[in-house]
C-alpha positions in Angstrom: -28.8 -112.1 172.3 -29.0 -109.0 170.2 -26.7 -107.0 172.5 -23.8 -107.6 174.9 -24.2 -106.4 178.4 -21.9 -103.3 178.0 -24.0 -102.1 175.0 -27.4 -103.0 176.6 -26.5 -100.9 179.7 -25.3 -97.8 177.9 -27.2 -98.1 174.6 -24.1 -97.6 172.5 -20.8 -99.2 171.6 -17.5 -98.3 173.2 -19.0 -96.6 176.3 -16.9 -96.5 179.4 -20.1 -96.5 181.5 -21.3 -99.7 180.0 -17.9 -101.4 180.1 -17.3 -100.4 183.8 -20.8 -101.5 184.8 -20.4 -104.8 183.0 -17.1 -105.3 184.9 -19.1 -104.7 188.2 -21.7 -107.1 187.0 -19.1 -109.8 186.5 -17.7 -109.1 190.0 -21.2 -109.5 191.5 -21.6 -112.8 189.7 -18.2 -114.1 190.8 -18.9 -113.1 194.4 -22.4 -114.5 194.6 -23.4 -118.0 195.8 -24.1 -120.5 193.1 -22.5 -121.4 189.8 -21.4 -118.2 188.0 -22.4 -117.9 184.3 -20.2 -115.9 181.9 -20.9 -115.6 178.2 -18.3 -116.2 175.6 -16.6 -112.9 174.8 -17.6 -111.3 178.1 -13.9 -111.5 179.2 -13.0 -109.3 176.2 -15.9 -106.9 176.7 -16.9 -107.8 173.1 -19.7 -105.7 171.8 -20.9 -107.7 168.8 -24.1 -109.7 169.4 -23.6 -113.2 171.0 -23.6 -116.1 168.6 -22.7 -119.7 169.3 -21.9 -120.1 165.6 -19.1 -117.5 165.5 -15.9 -118.3 167.4 -14.2 -115.6 169.4 -11.6 -113.5 167.5 -8.5 -114.1 169.7 -6.7 -111.5 167.6 -8.6 -108.9 169.7 -6.8 -110.1 172.9 -4.2 -107.3 173.0 -7.0 -104.7 172.6 -8.9 -106.1 175.6 -6.0 -107.3 177.8 -7.3 -105.3 180.8 -10.8 -106.8 180.8 -9.3 -110.2 180.3 -7.0 -109.7 183.3 -9.9 -108.6 185.4 -11.8 -111.8 184.5 -8.8 -114.0 185.2 -8.3 -112.3 188.6 -12.0 -112.7 189.5 -12.0 -116.3 188.5 -8.8 -116.9 190.4 -10.3 -115.4 193.5 -13.5 -117.4 193.1 -11.6 -120.7 192.8 -9.1 -120.1 195.6 -10.7 -118.2 198.4 -12.6 -120.5 200.7 -14.8 -117.6 201.8 -16.5 -117.9 198.4 -17.0 -121.7 198.7 -20.1 -121.4 201.0 -20.5 -120.2 204.5 -22.1 -117.0 205.5 -23.1 -114.1 203.3 -24.1 -110.6 204.4 -25.2 -107.9 201.9 -26.0 -104.3 202.7 -27.1 -101.4 200.6 -26.6 -97.7 201.1 -29.3 -96.5 198.8 -28.6 -92.8 199.3 -25.0 -93.2 198.1 -25.6 -96.1 195.7 -23.1 -98.3 197.5 -23.5 -102.1 198.0 -21.3 -104.2 200.3 -21.0 -108.0 200.3 -19.2 -110.0 203.0 -18.8 -113.7 202.5 -17.0 -115.9 205.0 -16.3 -119.4 206.1 -13.8 -121.1 208.4 -11.2 -121.0 205.6 -11.4 -117.4 204.4 -13.3 -114.2 204.0 -14.1 -111.7 201.2 -15.5 -108.2 201.6 -16.5 -106.1 198.5 -17.6 -102.5 198.1 -19.5 -101.5 194.9 -20.0 -97.8 193.9 -22.9 -97.6 191.5 -22.6 -93.9 191.2 -21.2 -92.0 188.2 -19.4 -89.8 190.7 -16.5 -90.7 193.0 -17.2 -90.9 196.7 -14.5 -89.4 198.9 -14.1 -90.4 202.5 -16.8 -93.1 202.3 -17.3 -94.6 205.8 -17.0 -98.3 204.8 -18.1 -100.6 207.7 -15.5 -103.4 207.4 -16.1 -106.6 209.5 -13.5 -107.2 212.1 -10.5 -108.8 210.5 -7.3 -107.8 208.8 -8.1 -107.0 205.1 -6.0 -106.9 202.0 -7.1 -105.2 198.8 -6.9 -107.8 196.0 -9.0 -106.3 193.2 -10.0 -102.7 192.4 -11.9 -102.6 189.1 -10.8 -99.0 188.7 -7.1 -100.0 188.7 -5.1 -99.1 185.6 -4.1 -102.8 185.1 -7.8 -103.5 184.1 -8.1 -100.7 181.6 -8.8 -100.9 177.9 -9.6 -98.0 175.7 -13.3 -98.5 176.6 -12.8 -98.8 180.4 -10.8 -95.7 181.1 -12.7 -93.0 182.9 -13.7 -90.5 180.2 -15.2 -87.1 180.5 -17.1 -86.6 177.3 -20.4 -85.2 176.3 -21.6 -88.5 174.9 -21.9 -90.1 178.4 -23.1 -87.1 180.4 -25.5 -84.2 180.1 -23.7 -82.5 183.0 -19.9 -82.9 182.8 -19.3 -81.2 186.1 -20.5 -84.4 187.8 -17.9 -86.6 186.1 -14.8 -84.5 186.8 -12.4 -85.9 189.3 -10.6 -83.5 191.6 -7.1 -84.8 192.2 -7.5 -83.9 195.9 -10.2 -86.5 196.1 -7.9 -89.3 195.0 -6.4 -89.4 198.5 -8.6 -91.0 201.2 -7.9 -89.9 204.7 -8.6 -91.5 208.1 -12.3 -90.5 207.9 -13.0 -93.1 205.1 -12.1 -94.4 201.8 -12.2 -93.2 198.2 -14.5 -95.1 195.8 -14.0 -94.5 192.1 -17.1 -94.0 189.9 -18.7 -97.3 188.8 -16.2 -99.5 190.5 -15.7 -102.4 192.9 -13.0 -103.0 195.5 -12.6 -106.5 196.8 -10.6 -107.4 200.0 -9.6 -110.7 201.4 -9.2 -111.4 205.1 
């Protein structure tokens, strides 16, 4: 392909929007039924065109450690949680808020994921969790998954209206009314 997913999404290299949406795309693939397909270099968020004739440059590993860790964690979840081995799947979309939820379950496990496809954070989002005890295992907005390209940035290159991208520190605390969803992020719970 001429472009990697992160570049194809945003139209430019080193975009936090493209990188964050590519991470969400990987999470969707790893949570979906069937055999997941990842391209060589996707785990580094490489931006050079894909070529089967050029090996990955493993010297770039330290630069992309956060994206690599996210992929390792998603693959680990996929291979160990029996809720992703088959069983039931329930998908719902809140089109107004651009939120997608996926619940997969079987007799041996359960996974619930919430995706925020908005550029803005959602505070106090009323997530409708299925009955169970849930543990947050992956939050793509967590600092452990950051690289220079995945950190939330507030710059003119990615937004015509910067006021939409500013995060108020008061919004970072969810209360009993709901949960906080970071921009372009996915939160995955196991139960």
